[in-house]
N, C-alpha and C positions, 0 to 999 in steps of 0.2 A: 612249529616240526617241532623247537625243543620240548614247546612244552608236552605235548604229545611224546613221545620218547618218555622223558621223568612220568608222566602219569599211566606207563606203559608199564616201565622197573617197580617203579612205587606199589603198583597194583601185582605183579611180581611178587615182591617178595613179602607181601601179607601174605601169599597162602606155602610159602615155604614151611618146610622141613626145620624144629629147632629142636636141639637136645637135651630140654628138659621134659616132663613126666608130669605124671600127678597121683597120690598115693591116699585110699580110701581104704579107712581101719572102723569096722563093726565090733566095738567090745560089752563083750553079756557073760551073763555066770551061766551054770551047765541048766539051769530050766529057761534061759531063754530069754529073759529081762536084761537092756539093756542095762552100763553102767559108769559112773564116767571115774575117768581114771587119767595120772597122766602119766606122760609116753615121752619117754627120749628117744632120741632119731641121733644116730652116729653114722656116720662114712668117713673115714681115715683118706681117699683117696682122693673127694673133692673136697677134704679139710670142713665139711658143717658138720653141728652139733645144737640143735635145738631138741629146749626140752618144752611142751606142747603139753596142751589134756584134751580131753575130747567135752565133744557138748553134751548135756545133761539126758540125755537118748543114747550117750554110748559110743557116735558118729564122727572121725576125722578126717578130715579132708586139708592134702598138705597139696599147693598149687606149684608152678614150677620146678619141681624139685630135681637135681642133676642128674641124670641118670646116672645108675652106680649098684653097688651094691653097701647095704646100709640094718646096723644091728639098730632094734627096734627093739625098747625095755616100758614092758605096759604095769602099772604099781598101782595100786589100789590099798590104803587100810584093810583088814579081813579076808583078803585074796594073793593068792599065792599068784606072785609076780613073771612074769609072760617076758621071755628072754630068748630073740631069735633073728635071725637073717630073712630078706628078703631082699 
């Protein structure tokens, strides 16, 4: 009986909600061509700072990111820097 209860509790925990999300970015130039670029994510509330880089296809996926407001900077030589809140 104890093993059955543990299995039920463990199974329920697998489908519970989490307090993290996923951020997906796609960076392209004005003509729509993908651009590999440096990305900085900062959240004062979550005490998080990450320096990342997009794939050569201009995409980036950040998983298990705590919910909150993030300041995003994207940089690439020869292009204007993007800076914004998400």
